[in-house]
C-alpha positions in Angstrom: 93.4 80.0 67.9 92.1 79.5 71.5 93.7 76.1 71.6 97.1 77.6 72.4 98.8 78.8 75.6 101.5 81.4 75.9 104.7 80.8 78.0 106.4 84.0 79.0 109.6 84.8 80.9 111.0 88.3 81.6 114.5 89.7 81.7 114.3 93.0 83.5 117.3 95.4 83.7 117.3 97.9 86.6 119.9 100.6 86.9 121.0 101.0 90.5 120.8 104.4 92.3 124.4 104.5 93.2 126.2 107.8 92.9 129.2 106.3 91.0 129.5 103.6 88.4 130.1 100.0 89.1 133.8 99.8 88.5 135.0 103.4 88.6 134.3 106.7 90.2 132.4 108.4 87.3 129.0 109.9 88.1 125.8 108.1 87.2 123.7 111.3 87.0 121.2 111.2 84.1 121.0 114.0 81.6 124.6 115.2 81.4 126.2 116.3 78.1 127.2 113.3 76.1 130.5 111.6 76.9 131.2 114.0 79.9 130.9 111.2 82.6 133.5 108.8 81.4 137.1 107.8 82.3 139.6 105.3 81.0 138.0 102.5 83.0 134.4 102.8 81.8 135.4 103.4 78.2 137.7 100.4 78.2 141.1 101.8 77.7 144.0 99.3 77.7 145.8 98.6 81.0 143.0 99.9 83.3 141.6 97.8 86.2 138.0 97.7 87.6 137.3 98.2 91.3 133.9 96.8 92.4 131.3 99.3 93.9 130.3 97.9 97.3 127.1 99.9 97.3 126.0 98.2 94.1 126.5 94.8 95.7 124.5 95.9 98.8 121.6 97.1 96.6 121.5 93.8 94.7 121.4 91.8 98.0 118.7 94.1 99.3 116.6 93.3 96.2 117.3 89.6 96.4 116.1 89.5 100.0 112.9 91.4 99.1 112.2 88.9 96.3 112.7 85.9 98.5 116.0 84.9 96.9 118.9 82.8 98.3 122.0 85.1 98.5 125.2 83.4 97.3 128.1 83.4 99.7 130.4 83.0 96.7 129.8 84.5 93.3 132.0 85.8 90.5 132.1 88.0 87.5 132.6 86.9 83.9 133.4 88.5 80.6 130.5 88.4 78.1 132.1 88.9 74.7 130.3 90.8 72.0 130.9 93.8 69.9 128.6 96.8 69.7 129.5 100.5 69.1 128.3 101.3 72.6 130.6 98.7 74.3 134.1 100.0 73.3 136.1 97.3 75.1 134.3 94.5 73.2 133.0 92.7 76.3 130.7 93.3 79.2 131.6 92.5 82.8 128.6 90.5 84.0 127.8 87.4 86.1 127.2 84.0 84.5 127.2 80.6 86.1 127.5 82.0 89.7 125.0 84.9 90.2 124.7 86.8 93.4 121.0 85.9 94.0 118.9 82.9 92.9 115.7 80.9 93.4 113.3 83.6 94.5 109.7 84.4 93.7 107.1 87.2 93.5 103.3 86.7 93.7 101.1 88.7 91.4 97.3 89.1 91.0 96.1 89.8 87.5 92.9 89.1 85.5 91.4 87.4 88.5 94.3 85.0 88.8 96.9 84.8 91.5 100.2 83.4 90.4 103.6 82.8 91.9 106.3 83.8 89.4 109.7 82.2 90.1 112.9 84.4 90.0 115.6 82.3 88.4 118.5 84.7 89.3 119.5 88.3 89.9 122.9 89.2 88.8 125.0 92.3 88.7 126.7 93.7 85.6 127.7 97.0 83.9 125.4 98.8 81.5 126.5 99.6 78.0 126.4 103.1 76.4 123.7 104.4 74.2 123.4 104.6 70.4 121.7 107.7 69.0 120.6 107.0 65.4 120.1 110.0 63.0 119.0 110.1 59.4 122.4 109.6 57.9 124.6 108.8 60.9 124.8 107.2 64.3 126.3 108.7 67.5 127.5 107.0 70.7 127.1 108.4 74.2 129.2 106.5 76.8 127.8 108.3 79.9 125.7 105.2 80.6 128.6 102.8 80.1 129.5 101.3 83.4 126.4 102.3 85.3 125.5 99.4 87.8 122.8 97.2 86.4 120.8 94.4 88.0 119.4 91.8 85.6 116.3 90.1 87.1 115.4 86.9 85.2 112.1 85.1 85.8 111.1 81.5 85.3 108.7 81.0 82.3 105.7 81.1 84.7 103.8 84.0 83.1 100.9 83.1 80.9 99.3 86.3 79.6 100.4 89.9 78.6 98.3 91.2 81.5 100.2 89.1 84.0 103.5 90.3 82.5 102.5 93.9 82.9 101.3 93.2 86.5 104.7 91.6 87.3 106.5 94.6 85.9 104.4 97.1 87.9 104.8 95.2 91.1 108.5 94.8 90.7 108.9 98.5 89.9 107.0 99.4 93.1 109.3 97.1 95.2 112.5 98.5 93.7 111.2 102.1 94.4 110.3 101.1 98.0 113.8 99.7 98.5 115.3 102.9 97.0 117.6 100.9 94.7 116.2 102.0 91.4 114.0 105.0 90.4 112.0 102.8 87.9 112.0 105.5 85.2 111.2 103.5 82.0 111.3 106.5 79.8 114.9 107.3 80.8 115.9 103.6 80.5 116.4 103.1 84.3 114.1 100.1 84.0 114.0 98.0 80.8 112.3 94.8 79.9 113.0 92.0 77.4 110.5 89.2 77.1 111.0 85.6 76.0 107.7 84.2 74.6 106.6 81.0 73.0 103.3 79.3 72.4 102.2 75.7 72.8 99.0 73.7 72.5 96.8 74.3 75.6 97.3 71.6 78.2 100.7 70.5 77.0 103.8 70.7 79.2 106.5 71.0 76.5 107.9 74.4 75.5 107.7 75.9 72.0 110.4 77.7 70.2 110.8 81.1 71.9 111.6 84.5 70.6 113.0 87.4 72.6 111.2 90.7 72.2 113.4 93.8 73.0 112.8 97.6 73.3 109.8 97.4 75.7 109.9 100.6 77.7 106.5 101.0 79.2 103.8 98.8 80.9 101.4 99.5 78.0 104.0 98.4 75.5 104.7 95.2 77.5 101.1 94.2 77.0 100.9 95.3 73.4 104.2 93.8 72.3 103.5 90.4 73.9 99.9 90.3 72.6 101.1 90.9 69.1 104.0 88.4 69.3 101.7 85.7 70.7 99.2 86.2 67.9 102.0 86.2 65.3 103.4 82.9 66.6 99.9 81.3 66.7 99.3 82.4 63.2 102.6 80.9 62.0 101.7 77.6 63.6 98.1 77.6 62.3 99.4 78.2 58.8 101.8 75.1 59.1 104.9 77.2 59.5 107.7 77.0 62.1 108.6 79.6 64.7 112.2 80.7 64.4 114.3 81.4 67.5 115.3 85.0 67.1 115.5 88.4 68.7 112.7 90.7 67.6 112.3 94.4 68.2 109.1 96.0 69.3 108.1 98.9 67.0 105.5 101.0 69.0 104.7 103.2 66.1 103.6 100.3 63.8 102.4 98.1 66.7 104.4 95.1 65.5 107.5 93.1 66.3 110.2 92.9 63.6 113.1 90.5 63.2 116.4 91.9 64.5 118.9 89.1 64.6 119.2 85.4 65.1 119.0 84.6 68.8 122.4 84.2 70.4 123.2 81.2 72.7 125.4 81.3 75.7 128.4 79.8 73.8 128.2 82.7 71.3 129.3 85.1 74.1 132.4 83.0 75.0 131.9 83.6 78.7 135.0 83.1 80.9 135.8 84.3 84.5 136.8 88.0 84.7 140.5 87.9 85.3 140.7 91.5 86.8 138.2 90.9 89.6 138.5 88.4 92.5 135.5 86.2 93.3 132.8 88.0 95.4 132.4 86.5 98.9 129.5 87.7 101.0 129.3 86.9 104.7 126.1 85.9 106.5 126.7 88.8 109.0 126.5 91.4 106.1 123.4 89.7 104.6 121.6 89.9 108.0 122.7 93.5 108.5 121.1 94.4 105.1 118.0 92.3 106.0 117.5 94.3 109.1 117.3 97.5 107.1 114.5 96.3 104.8 111.5 98.5 104.8 107.9 97.2 105.0 107.0 96.2 101.4 103.8 97.0 99.5 101.9 93.7 100.2 102.5 93.8 103.9 101.8 97.5 104.1 98.5 97.0 102.2 97.4 94.3 104.6 98.3 96.5 107.6 96.4 99.5 106.2 93.3 97.4 106.0 93.6 95.8 109.5 95.0 98.8 111.4 93.1 101.7 109.7 90.0 99.8 108.5 90.5 100.9 104.9 88.8 99.1 102.0 91.1 96.9 99.9 90.9 99.3 97.0 92.0 102.3 99.1 94.9 100.3 100.7 96.0 99.2 97.2 96.1 102.7 95.8 97.8 104.2 98.9 100.6 101.6 99.1 101.7 101.6 95.4 104.3 104.3 96.2 106.2 104.5 99.4 106.1 108.3 99.5 102.3 108.2 99.2 101.9 105.6 102.0 104.2 107.7 104.2 102.2 110.9 103.5 99.0 109.1 104.5 100.4 107.7 107.7 101.8 111.1 108.7 98.3 112.6 108.2 96.7 109.9 110.3 99.4 110.3 113.0 98.5 114.1 113.2 94.9 113.3 113.9 93.2 112.8 110.5 90.5 110.2 110.1 92.0 107.4 108.0 89.1 107.1 105.6 88.7 110.9 105.3 92.5 111.3 104.6 92.3 108.4 102.1 89.3 110.0 100.3 91.0 113.4 99.9 94.3 111.8 98.8 92.7 109.6 96.1 90.5 112.4 94.7 91.6 116.0 95.1 95.3 115.4 95.8 95.7 112.8 93.1 93.9 115.0 90.6 96.2 118.0 91.3 99.4 115.9 91.2 98.4 114.6 87.8 97.5 118.0 86.5 100.8 119.5 87.6 103.0 116.5 86.8 104.3 116.6 90.4 105.4 113.8 92.7 103.8 113.9 96.2 107.1 114.7 97.8 107.4 117.9 95.7 103.9 119.2 96.4 103.6 122.3 98.6 100.7 120.8 100.5 101.7 118.7 103.6 99.8 116.1 105.7 99.5 118.8 108.4 97.7 121.1 105.9 95.1 118.3 105.1 94.5 117.6 108.8 93.9 121.3 109.5 91.5 121.4 106.6 89.6 118.4 107.8 89.3 120.0 111.3 87.8 123.1 109.7 85.2 120.9 108.0 84.4 119.0 111.2 84.0 122.2 113.2 81.6 123.6 110.7 83.9 126.5 109.8 83.8 125.7 106.1 81.7 123.4 104.0 83.0 120.4 102.0 82.5 122.4 98.8 84.5 125.3 100.0 87.1 122.9 101.4 87.9 121.8 97.8 88.6 125.4 96.8 90.8 125.9 99.9 92.6 122.6 99.3 93.6 123.7 95.8 94.8 127.0 97.0 96.9 125.3 99.6 98.3 122.9 97.0 99.3 125.8 94.8 100.8 128.1 97.5 101.6 126.0 100.5 99.8 128.5 102.8 97.9 127.5 105.9 94.1 126.6 105.3 93.0 128.8 108.2 94.8 131.8 106.7 93.2 131.3 103.3 89.7 130.9 104.8 90.1 134.1 106.8 91.5 136.2 104.1 89.0 135.2 101.5 86.0 135.3 103.8 85.1 131.7 103.2 83.7 131.0 106.7 80.6 128.9 106.5 77.2 130.5 107.2 75.6 128.7 110.2 73.1 131.4 111.2 69.7 129.7 110.8 67.8 132.9 110.2 70.2 133.9 107.3 69.9 130.5 105.7 66.2 130.4 106.1 65.9 133.7 104.2 68.0 132.2 101.3 65.7 129.1 101.3 62.6 131.2 101.2 64.0 133.2 98.3 64.8 130.1 96.3 61.3 128.5 96.9 59.6 131.8 96.0 61.6 131.9 92.7 60.7 128.3 91.7 57.0 127.7 92.4 56.6 125.2 89.6 59.4 123.0 90.9 57.9 123.3 94.5 54.6 122.0 93.1 56.3 119.1 91.3 58.2 118.2 94.5 55.1 118.1 96.5 53.5 115.8 93.9 56.2 113.2 94.4 59.4 114.3 92.5 61.6 113.9 95.5 64.8 114.2 93.4 64.2 117.9 93.0 65.5 118.3 96.6 69.0 118.3 95.1 68.0 121.1 92.7 66.8 123.3 95.6 70.0 122.6 97.7 72.1 123.6 94.7 70.2 126.8 94.2 70.6 127.8 97.9 74.3 126.9 97.9 74.7 129.0 94.7 73.0 131.9 96.3 75.3 131.7 99.4 78.4 131.3 97.2 78.9 127.9 98.7 79.1 129.2 102.2 75.7 127.9 103.6 75.9 124.9 106.0 74.7 122.0 103.8 73.1 120.2 106.7 71.0 123.2 107.8 70.1 123.8 104.1 68.7 120.3 103.8 66.9 120.4 107.1 65.2 123.8 106.3 64.2 122.8 102.8 62.7 119.4 103.9 60.7 121.2 106.6 59.4 124.0 104.4 58.7 121.8 101.4 56.6 119.4 103.5 
């Protein structure tokens, strides 16, 4: 089946971080009791009129600029007609032939391949509610109905599931940098549908595509696409015909299942929304929004490498999240060595954040704490080993490193005579290992260092320990 190539395009829905819904004043806060954040407008009562949320338009323009799109000076909303229980008025207000943003691109790097993925359009629409299916009934929560939603549609430029996941990750990072979407896939803030087809390798035509829905994690993006590609290739290999349809990803079974025949645009009976005037965006407003754009991950990564001398891997990790990058730069501004700060952030800080399930902005430890800790190491007040213990205590309590070191008596032993006595005791207690070392087993030096550090409860100056051991063992 290696004679086939996959053609993938993504449709990503991103909920915007506005305080109110797109056409009314209801709250967009997640987690409220069902159907408590609704009004006659967002539940589609007769006779009500929508009023467009200016902030939602601004966020969409901001995203379009970040994704290299052309911003339309004139766009308009349309009614997309279909009936679902979570769409009580029987139509969705969306954009159709005249979207707000079009013709953009985003470059990705995955599987050793760099690829430019075209952005066909970004349009603005209202979200639907949520169906909650139970064993013998279904419930509808309309809190989500009317939440501002961007739909970002790519060209069919993606070729592998790995590339699709890389695109999703990079897009999520950009949306979070822009502060327009929190990117929480578990809560449905960021959702992905994938259009996928296969064709003989080397051909330029397009095969019959299927749309795969219900993909709510990066891992599932890869798994769902890998399965669907294999399924379509198997159908063709067996002489069958791929049917254009919408399929649902079942993460428990690890398969896609047929959901319904794929709708075409005419099935939705689009027509201009009569209750909203066309949207006109002036160049002055576009430039005003452009001037507020933050430095995006790609440029920040390049700057971290050139300005701070960081390896590409470090720069990549530190710039994935804007809050992490800001934390790093604040620590460097306060006097921390860039590489030392990077090392502590990627090891100890990352470990503790993962263990506690915290975001870096919510952690008690600050850049100033880390810089103080690094200074204690540089001055020889504490060893690197003790510093890890102090770091964890600071992370848990938010207390100053110097206070913890003083209260717990963790000051490093730098007295040569005291360390020499510890070294002599260790060598006397391990005569066989001393003999083996002198016969050429140089790796035993680490054993002796460990024993001295253990005897000093981690307080001995490691440099002095190594120097004294090498001199006495020789």
